[in-house]
Each structure stands twice: as structure tokens, then as C-alpha cells.
N, C-alpha and C positions, 0 to 999 in steps of 0.2 A: 502493498499501498505506500501510495505518495500521498503528502501532505502539503498543498499548494493554497497562493492567497486571492484572490483577481483583481486586478488593478484601480475596483475604483472605490477601496481599501485599504491597497497598499501605503496609502500614508493617515488609513484615522483606525488601526488596529495592528497593534502588534504582538501575532498570537504565542502565546508559548504553545508547546506540543511533546508531550510525553509518551511515549510508547512501551507497553509495560505487559511481563511477560509472567507467569510462575505464579501467580497469585492464589490465594487460598480466603476467601472474603468469608466472611463468618458470622451469622444474625448480630452477636454481641458479644462486641469485645469486654472483659471488666476491665482490658488495660486503657482502656480509651474513655474513662471517666471521666480523669485527672486533669489531662492535656486540655481538652478541651472548655469545660471549667474556667480554668486557670485562664484563658482567654477568652472565654466572658467576661471576668471581672476586669480585667484589661482594658477592653472596649468600655463598659460601665463606666471604669478611671476615666481614661483617655480615649475618647472616640477618637477613629482616625483618621487623614486625610485628603486620603486616594477620593474620594464619592466625586469631587468634581472634577477630575481628568476624567473616570468614565462615564460618567453623564452629561459628560460633552461630546463622549465618542457618539452616543447617546442621537443627540438633537444633531449632532454630523452627518446624518442621515436618515432625519426629520422625525424622528422616532421622540416624545414627550416623554424622559425619565418620571414623572412623577406618575402617567398613569401605566406603564408598562416598569415596571423597576429591575433595576440589575439584580441578578441575585444574591450581589452579595450586600447590597446595600437592603434589599429585604432581610436577610438574617441580622446583622446590624443594628434594624429599626425590631426585630423580635427580639433580641437580645436587649438592646436597651430599652424593653416594653420591663423585661422582666425573666423571661422565658429562656428558656435552655434549648438550646442546638437539637433539634430533631436531632433522633439516632433512627440510621436505615440499618446501617452494614459495617462492615467496618470501613473497608472501602468507601463508601458514602460521607462516613462520618469523618475520617482522613478530608476527605474535601471538603467537604464547608465548616472545621476547624481552621483551615485554608482561607479556605474565602472570605473567611468573619478575620480573620487577625492581617491577612495583606490584603484587606478589603480592596478582591479583584474578582471581578464575574468567574465564575469554573466548567466546565463543562467535563462530566465524566461516563464514557463510553461501554458497550460494552464490545470488545471488537472482530469477536468471534461475528457481531449482527453485523457489523456494518459491511458491505456490497463493493467492491471497486476504494478507489484513490477518492478521497475527502479534498471536498472545496471549499473555503472560507470563500464569502461570497454576496452577492445583496439578494435575500429572496425575491422570485418571480411572482406576477400577478398571479391570485391564486394557488399558491402555495402553502403547502399545510401539514401539519401530522398529529397523530392523536397523540397527548403530551402526557406525563404518569401522573395517573390519578387526576388528570385535569379532561377536559371534552380540547376539541380542536386546537389547534397551536397554529393562528394564520403570520407565516412568514414576508408576508410582499411587501421590497423593499426594508426588510431587515438584518441584521446582521445573523446569518444563517449559514452551521454546516450542511452537507451536503455529499449523497452517496450516487452511486450509479442506481441508489432508487427513490431518490430523492430526499429533501431535509430531513435531518433525524435531532436536529438542537441548534438552541440560541445561544444569548447571555444570559439568557433571562427563563424558561425553561428548556426542561430538555425533551424527546420523545419515548414511548415506553416500547419501543422498536429498538433498541438500543439499552434498556438501561441496565444499568448494573446490578446481579444480584447474586445470591451464594455458588450461584452457579457458575460467575465468569472466570477465567484463567487469563486473560489478558483483555488490556486496558488502550482504552486514548483518556488521555487527559489532557483537555484546551483550556488554557488562561487568556482570554478576554482579555488582553490590558489596552491603555490609549497609548499610539503611534508615541503619544509624547514621554511617556517611561524608560527610565533610564535601561539602556538595554543589560547594563550590572547589576541594578533592580530584579528585571524578571529573570534573567541568569540564576541570582540568589534565592527569588519566590521556587523557581521550577526543581534548584537543589534539592530545599527543603523537604518539595516536595517529594521528591521521589525517597529523599532519607525517609518521612515518613511513612509512603506506602512500604517500603520492605521494612521498615520497624513495628510496624502493624499491619502486615499482606501477606509479607512476605518476596512484594512481587518486586522484579529488576527490569530495568531499565533493559530497553530491544535496540540493539544495533550501538 
């Protein structure tokens, strides 16, 4: 599989991409109780500053980020209201923890449910996909990930088709970082994400 970014997004999004294999995803991991809780306390005490750049990324493609919030901001709002991060499975929980801490939208996908190459592009008119525990997600004009079967993810919500479950052994992680984000900062984010994925799911980077 290859990952490409369309020219119209080249100056808007700086995607971070991890291909992982060898994962053993568990439904609940007690080792993941404390680290996310510590991150929750941290963001309540000192709110992150990355929201503006992510919101600008949305605005640059004509999307109102107050109506379709980046997933990272949705997690932050949840935590600042006193609610904990959702607990789904060990791989999703690591993603949510990283997204909250770094305040960048993450996408997480089962690589075995992706068909062909992956493109980051703008959604086409009429394109949509069934969301995870949601109605259809319409992606016309939105920042979108697509494979040979069509769109399957965006910085707000992912698809049921490629969702990660306890059966997942190979995964794709995409960080939808704004183009303004320093490359060294993004590299740090990806390194930490890869380390946490390995520690809590056993997954290792492919390639």
C-alpha cells in the first residue's frame, strides 16, 4: 500500500502516517488506566494551544470547525467537562490518549480492511460512508482518506468498514496535522505514538 496526498491539500495538511503490524489488541487494558487519566488532569490544568491551527486547517477547506469539530477538540471538550476519555480497546485508547495530549486529530484504521492504496484528498460530491455507531458521514469537500473502495476516514470521524477491533493485527494511524506544524514536532508526535502503540498493543512499525 502507498499513501499519497492530493495537490489541493499539500499546503493545508501535513499528515503523519504510521503503518503498524504485529498488534494484539485487547478489549480492556488495566495498564492503560493511569497514563490517560494523567493526561486528562494535565489538559484540565493547562489547556493545549494547538486548537487554533487545527481549526484553521478546517476553515481553509470551507468547513466550520464549530459545527464539525476535529476529533481532538471533541475529546478535549469532553475531558474539560469532567468526563474521562472513552475506553474502547487498547489501540483506540492509545490513539485517544495521544490525540488529547497533542491536540491533533487522529485516524485509526484496520489495514486489512483497506483495499489498495490510500489517498488523502478532498471528498467528492455525494461521497459518504457509514460511521462508527453513527449515521452516514458525508465528506463532500472535506479532508478525506480514501482507498479503492472509496472514503473511509476524516479528521472528525472514521468509518465502520475500517474500524479497529480486537481482531486487528495490522493498522494505519494517520495524524491530520495542519501544514503549519513544525516537522520536528510532528516527528516527535509520531515517535511517541509508535512507542505507546508498541508498549500497550505490541504493534511495531512496518518498513
